[in-house]
C-alpha positions in Angstrom: 0.0 -0.1 0.1 2.9 2.3 0.8 4.3 1.7 -2.6 1.2 2.5 -4.3 0.7 5.8 -2.5 4.3 6.9 -3.1 3.9 5.9 -6.8 0.6 8.1 -7.0 2.4 11.0 -5.3 5.4 10.8 -7.5 3.4 10.2 -10.7 3.2 13.6 -12.8 2.3 12.3 -16.0 -1.2 13.9 -16.0 -0.2 17.1 -14.5 0.5 19.1 -17.7 -2.7 18.0 -19.2 -4.9 18.9 -16.4 -3.2 22.3 -16.2 -3.7 22.9 -19.9 -7.3 21.7 -19.5 -8.1 24.2 -16.8 -6.5 27.0 -18.8 -8.5 26.1 -22.0 -11.7 25.6 -19.9 -11.2 29.1 -18.3 -10.6 30.8 -21.7 -13.8 28.9 -23.0 -15.9 30.3 -20.1 -14.7 33.7 -20.5 -15.5 33.6 -24.2 -19.0 32.1 -23.6 -19.6 35.0 -21.1 -18.6 37.6 -23.7 -20.7 35.9 -26.4 -23.8 35.6 -24.2 -23.7 39.2 -23.3 -23.3 40.3 -26.9 -26.4 37.9 -27.6 -28.3 39.5 -24.8 -27.7 42.9 -26.2 -28.7 42.1 -29.7 -31.8 40.4 -28.5 -32.7 43.7 -26.4 -32.2 45.8 -29.6 -34.3 43.5 -31.7 -37.1 43.5 -29.1 -36.9 47.2 -28.9 -37.3 47.4 -32.6 -40.4 45.2 -32.4 -41.8 47.4 -29.7 -41.1 50.6 -31.8 -42.9 49.0 -34.8 -46.1 48.3 -32.7 -46.0 51.7 -31.2 -45.8 53.4 -34.7 -49.0 51.7 -36.1 -51.5 54.5 -36.2 -54.6 53.4 -34.3 -56.7 56.2 -35.2 -60.3 55.4 -36.7 -63.3 57.4 -37.8 -66.6 56.4 -39.4 -69.4 58.7 -40.6 -72.9 58.6 -39.3 -75.9 57.8 -41.4 -79.3 59.5 -41.5 -82.5 58.5 -43.0 -86.3 59.4 -43.0 -86.9 57.6 -39.6 -83.6 57.8 -37.8 -79.9 58.6 -37.6 -76.7 56.9 -36.2 -74.1 59.4 -35.1 -70.6 58.7 -36.3 -67.3 58.4 -34.0 -63.8 59.5 -34.1 -60.7 58.5 -32.3 -57.3 60.0 -32.9 -54.0 58.1 -31.6 -51.7 60.4 -29.7 -47.8 60.0 -29.3 -46.9 57.8 -26.4 -43.9 58.4 -24.3 -41.2 55.7 -25.3 -43.0 55.1 -28.3 -39.8 55.5 -30.6 -36.9 53.4 -31.3 -33.5 53.8 -29.5 -35.2 54.3 -26.0 -33.3 51.3 -24.6 -29.7 51.9 -23.6 -27.7 49.8 -21.1 -24.7 52.1 -21.3 -26.4 55.0 -19.4 -27.1 54.8 -15.7 -30.5 56.1 -14.8 -31.3 57.4 -11.3 -34.4 55.8 -10.0 -37.4 58.2 -9.4 -38.2 59.2 -5.9 -41.8 59.2 -4.9 
């Protein structure tokens, strides 16, 4: 048993391989973190584009009333107003915004 234990202590055949594996794994994880950060940024920008497209749809409507010999129906009208944050480029992760105090 002592010979086996001393042989394991003195065996350094796998040391270089494991050190290289740790180095490669560390570089790989750092690369994945940077890549996932860029994917998240791109996804946020695309979702902002979709939101801006929905916000730019004009929802105004109007219809005329009708009138005849025995009655009438009044028309109706609605005009879509500009909403805050309805445009593109409202999302920015680089600028720190102070929280609003109530």
